[in-house]
N, C-alpha and C positions, 0 to 999 in steps of 0.2 A: 117425798120431798119433790115438789115440782121445780122446774128450772127457775121460775120466778122467785121461789122461796130459798134458793141456795144461800148459805150463810154469807158468802162474799160474792155478790153478783159480778160477773165478768172475769173472775179468777177461775182457773181450771182446777179440777181435781188432778192430783199428780200421783202416779203409780210408779214406785221404784221396783224395777224388775219386769222383764217381758217374757217370762216363762208361762206355764199354764196358769198358775195362780194369778199372775199379773194381767194376762190377757183376759181371763174370766172377770177379774175385778174391773178392768176397763169397760167391758161390755155392760156390766150392771151399773157402773157409775155414769155411763152415757145416758141412762134413764133420768138422772138427777141433775146433771150439769151440762151446760151447752158446749163445754170443751173439756176433754180429758187428755192428759199428756202422760205417755208411758216412756220411761227412761230405762233403756236396756244397755248393760255394759258390753255385751258381745255384739260385734259388728256382723250382721247377716248379709249374705249374698242371696239374691232372689233365686228361688228354686222352683222349677216348673212342675215338679211332681213329687210325691212322697218318696220315690226311689232316689231322686236327686237329693232330697233332704236327708235321707238316711246315710247316703254315701258321702255327701260333701258338706253338710251343715256342721260348722264348728261351734260347739257350745261349751267352752271351758268353764263358764259360770254355772253349768248344770252337769255335774259329774255323773249323774245317773242317766244322762240323755240316751245312751245306747245300751243301757242295761234292760233286763226284763221288766215288764210292767203288766200288772193286772188291772184292768178297768172294770171295777165292780158294778153290780147291777144298780147300785145307788147313783153311779155316774150317769148311766143311761136315763134314769128318771129325772135327774137334774138337767140333763141336756134337753129332754122332752119338755120340761117346764120352762127353761130359761133360754136355751140356745138350740131350738129345733133345727135351724139351718145347718148347724155344725153336725148334728147327728145325720141329717140327710146327706151331707157331703162326705162324711166318713163312710157311709154305705156305698156311695158312688165309687170310692177309691179302693174298695175291697175289704173293708172291715167286716168281720164275722160277728154275728150275734148268737151266743150259745145259751140255749134255754136249759131249764132244770133237767128235763129228761135226758138231754145230750150229755150233761155234766155228771149224771148219776153213775155209780159204779156198775160195771157190766153185770147184767143179770138181775139188777134191782129194779123191779117194776114200780114206777112212780105214777100213781093214778092222778090225772090232772085235777087241779083245784083252781078256783077263780083267780086267786091272788098269785098264782104261779107266773102270770104274765109279767109280774114285777121282777122276777128272778131271772134276769137275762144279762150275762156277762158280755162285754165287748172285747173282741180279740183284735188288737192292732198294736203296732209299735209306737213307742213314745214319740218318735220323730214324726210319724204320720199324724198323730193326734194334735201335736203342737203346730204342725204345718197347716192343718185345716183350720184350727182355732185362730192362728195368726192371720190367715187369709181373710177370715170373717171380720177381724178387727181392722185390718188395713182398708177394707171396703167401706168402712163407716166414716163419713166426713167429720163427725164430731170427735173422733179419736185420732190423736197424733202419736205415731210410734217413732221415737227417736232412738236410734241404735248407735253403739260405739261411744256412749256417754256414761261415765262413772260418777256416782254420787259420793261426795266427800263428807257430807253431814247435813244436818237440819238447820233451818233458820227459824228463830222464834223470838217471842217477846214475853216479858214478865211484867205484870202490873201489880203494884202494892205487895210484893213478896209472894204472890200466888204462884201456883204451878205454871210452867210456861205454856204458851199457845204457839203451836207450830204454824208458821206463815209461809213456808217454802222449803226449798232444798238448795244446797250449795254444791256445785259440780267440781270435779277434780281440776278442770281447766280454769277455775276461778269465777265462772259465771254463776248466776243464781236464777232460780225459777220460782216465782211467787205461786202460791197455791191456796185454794180454799180449804183443802184437806190433803193429807199425804197418807198413802197406803203403802206399807212395806211388804213386798212379796219376794224378798231376795233369798228366801230359803234358809236352810239350816246354818249357813255361814253368815247370816244377817249380823250387821254391825249396829243394830238398833240400840243395844245397851250403851255402847260408846257414844252414839249420836245423842241419846237422851242425857247421858252424864254431862256432855259438853254444854247442854242447856240448863244444867243443874236441876234436872228432873229426878224424882226418886227412881231407884233402880227397879227394873221389872222383877217380879217374883219368878224364880227359876227353879225347876227340878230337872235332874238328869240321872240317867242310869245307862251303863254300857249295853250295847246290843250284843257284844261278844262274838261277832261273826265277820268273816270275810266272804265276799261274793265273787265268783268266777263265772263269766257269762260269754257264750258264743252264739252267734246267729246263723241260722240255716234256712234254706229254701227247699221245700218238699218237691219231689218229682211226681208228676201226675200219676195217680193210681198206684204209687209204690209205698206210701206211708201206711204202716199196719193199721187196719181198722178204720181207714179213712182219715180225714183231717182231724188232728188231735184236739180234744178238749183239754182243760188244765189237768196235768198229771203231776203229782207231788208226793214225796215221801220224806219222812223225818226218821232216820235210823238211829238217832241219838248222837252218834259220832260224826254224822254228816247229814246235810239236807240236799235233796236233788229235786229239780222241778223242770217240767217242760211247759213253756208259755206259748200258746198259739198267737200268731200275728196276722196282719193283713196281707193280702195278695200272695197267699201260699207260704208265708214266712213263719218261722217259729224260733224260739230261743231256748237254750238249755242253761240253767243256772245251778251251780254247786255252791252251797253255803258251808263253810268250814269254821271250826272254832279258831279264834285268834291265836290260841296257844299251841296250835298243831303245826310245827315247822315242816313235817313231811308233805303235807298237802299243798304247800306253796309251789310245788312242781307243776300244779295244774295250770300255771300261766303259759306253759308250752302247749300249743295246739295239738301236737301229736300225742303227748301224754294225757292231755285232757280227754281226747277221744278214746284212748286205750283204757283210761280209768272208767269212763262211762260204759265201756263194753263189758264191765263186770256186773252191771245191773240188768237183770232180765227184763225189767219194766221199761228201760230206756234203750237198751242195745238195738232193738229192732228199728228204731227211728234212724239209726246211722248205718245199719248193716247194708252191705252191698251198695246199691245206688238208690236207696230210698230217699236220701236227701243229700244236699251238698252245701258246704259253707257258703254263706250268702255272697261273699265277695271273692270266692275262689279259695284255693289252698292257703293263701296268706291271710285269710280272715283271722283277726286277732282274738285271743281270749282276754276279755276286759276284766279288770279287778276293781273292786270298791271295798273300802274298809274304813277303820277309824270312825265308826258310827256310834252315835249316842242317841238314845231316846231323850229328847229335850222338850220341855214344856215351859213356855214363857207367857206370863200374863201381864198385860199393860194397863190394867185397871185394878185399883184396890178399893178399900172401903170409902175412900174420899173421892173416888172417881178416876178418870183417866190420868195417867202419869203426866201426859202432855196433851192438852186439848188440841184436837185436829189431827192427831196421829193414830193410825190404825195399823195392825199387823195381821196378816192372814197366811194360811198355808204353813209350810215348814218353818217359817220364821216364828210361828207361835206354837204349833203342835207338830213335832217331828218324831216319828216312831220307826222302828225297824222296818226296812222296806220289804222284808219277807212277808209281811201281812198285807201288802198291796193297798195300803190306805192313804198314801200320800196325795195322789190326784183327787181321790174322793173327798178327803178332808179339805183340800183347797177349794173345790167347787162348792162343798157344803158351806164353807165360810164366806165365799163370794155371794152365795144366795142369802146368807144371814146378814151380810153387810147391806145388801139390797133391802132386806126386810127392815133393818135398823133405821136406815135413812127414810124409808117410807113411813114408819111409825113415829119418827121423831123429826119432822121437817124443821130445819133451821136450828136444831139443838144438837150439836155434835157431842156434847158431854153425855146426854141421854142416849144418843146413838151408840157411843162407845160402851156404855154400861150394858145396853141391850146386846150388842155383839158379844161381849164377854160372857154374860149370863147364858145366852143361847149356845155359844161355843162350848162352854163347860158342860152343859146338859147334853149336847149332841156328840161331842168328841172326847171329852175327858174319860168316859168309861172305856173307850177303845184304847186310849193311850195307857191307862192303868192296866188294862188287860195285856197290852204288848209288853210292858215292863215285867208283869208277872210271868208271862210266857217265856220271856228271855231268861228270867231267873230260873225257871224250871229247867229250861234247856241246858243251862250251865251247871245244873245240879246244886244250885244254891237255895237257901231258904231265907225268907225275910226275917230279921231278928224281931222277936216279940218285945214290945216296949211295955213292961209290966206297970210302969209309972203312968202310962197314958192309956186309960181303958178303951178309948175309941180306936187308937192305933192298934192296940192288942186285938180287939175284935175284928178290925179290918184285915189284919195279918192272918188271923185264924180263918176268916172267911175265904181269903185268897188261897190258902193251903187246901181247904176243903174243896173249893171249886176246881182247883187244878187236879186234885186226886180223882174227883168224880168225872171230870172231863176226859182224862187220860184212860181211865179204866172202864167207863160206862158209855159216855156220849159218843166218843170217837169210834170205839168198836161197834156200837149200835148203828152208827150212821152207814156202815157197810152192808147191813142186813135189814134195816128197818126204814122204809120210805118216810115215815113220819119224823123220825129223828134226823134223817138226812136232810129233809126239807127245813127243819128247824135250824140245823147247823148252817145250811146255805143262807138262810135269812140273816143270821148273825154275821157270817163270813162276808156277806155283801153289804153289811152296815145298814140293813133294813130294820133290824131289831138290835137293842143293846145287848152286850154280852150276858148280863144277868137274866135275860129271857130264857136262857138254857136251864136255869134252875127255878125260875118263877113259873114256868109253864108246866102244870102238873101232868099234862099229856106226854110231854117230852120225857119227864123224869120217869113216869110209869113205863114208857116204852123202852127206856134205857136200862131198866133194872135186870131184865133177863141177860143182857150182854154183860152187865157187871158180874152177875153170878157166874157166868161162863168164864169170864176173865179171871176171877178169883180162884176158880178151881183148875185153871190151867188149860182150858180148851176154848179160849175166846175166838171170835171170828177172825179168819185169816186176814192179814193186812192186804190192802189193795196194791201196795208197793212192796214187792218181794224183798225181804231183808238180805243183806250181803255182809259177811264178816269184814271187819276193817282190814285185816291182814290180806284177805283175798284181793280187795280193791287196791290196796297199796302196792301189791305185787305187780298189778297192771301198769302202774306208773313207770316201772322200769328203773326206779332208783335202787341203788345197791349199797347205801351207807350202812355201817355196822348197826346203828340203832334200829333201822327198819328191818334188817335181817333178824336181829334179836327178837323184835316184836313178832315177826312172822313165825318164828319157831319157838315162841313161848319163853324167850330169854328175858 
């Protein structure tokens, strides 16, 4: 859609939310509209560097702002294609690029292949990524970033009883902003269903499932030459009763996150920094990062342990068989597809949808209904398989099984397929990835959202190479896990809690 073909010449495209999804949406919308207005609830103070942003940037509207983030290889490819200036600037401020060979398990030789250049993770903090992207937006005269403004609802019109057409937004202070289209990027707390209901639009189709996990995160800075094995690539272990991961960051920073089941009261003691570190000392894979003076808390001894919980995998669709629920309204990022942060897909999904919004407006100039249909179809094709995989993975982690619906053959087959995939993944593909470079590469391509999850079963080469590991697992001598297992009682003892329930568990009571 060229600027002359915009559906409402002279009116801006309005983006609600100035996080990563909103800033990316603003960048692509500036290709189609002479004016783009971003409305962000949080009031920002100008920060001169990523360090200032991490230390002092208050983002109550983004609860995950200072939690661990994984910027997958798909993010790098999207930046190269759409925002190369952002990638260049991230490199300038200390972001690391981690290639396939560096991410491979120790001792696993990965012979280079031409498409390996696509599998490059970006290591930086969320604050750094958003700081750089925000600077790129502020520098563009076509984009207006207004901060400290909250949106109260949508403004729209209805003609002849048809579905509403969104014509702008209403602010909490009573003012209104007219718009050629409105894009909601306000994340998992989006109030879009209420806003649409106020316009008498049909409700969005919604699916949700609990993530079943709490996250505890603390940030550190490595001391030169003291971190074991050099600067860390992504280190992660799922021990069943707990998940532990080290996330590399920019400028020598890294974070450690512990994921605990929501129903485990003993592990809530991890909120205390001293207990957090004592707990981590029980894990041989993690302890060397904190031993001696290998690293220090990024803000000194008082660096907090941050907690995030009450998470739901939530999917909302704003288009049905009749078309968009409200013409001129779009939603991208966590407002549409939100999954468990442990899979690191949030930022990637946001950038994917920003690119798809760009594509939709290009292919359907002047036709917002067709553009909305295109965005919905393309998002379902690109993101829905990963959302479904996240729900299935969380269900397996919680020890639950999806109930088979015998009255619905399609649902029955889908449930059985998910069970089979989970069984084969846990017993064949994951163990094989530790000893077979072909399986490791295949897993990394899916992990980085370069291939859909079912690629792991559709690629006969991967299945064939996973079978020896499956045989070993079934007879009890499978490949050793990369993350050394630790009994729950041993790690709990490190927390220093002494209540009767914990003592009973330690001694088999």
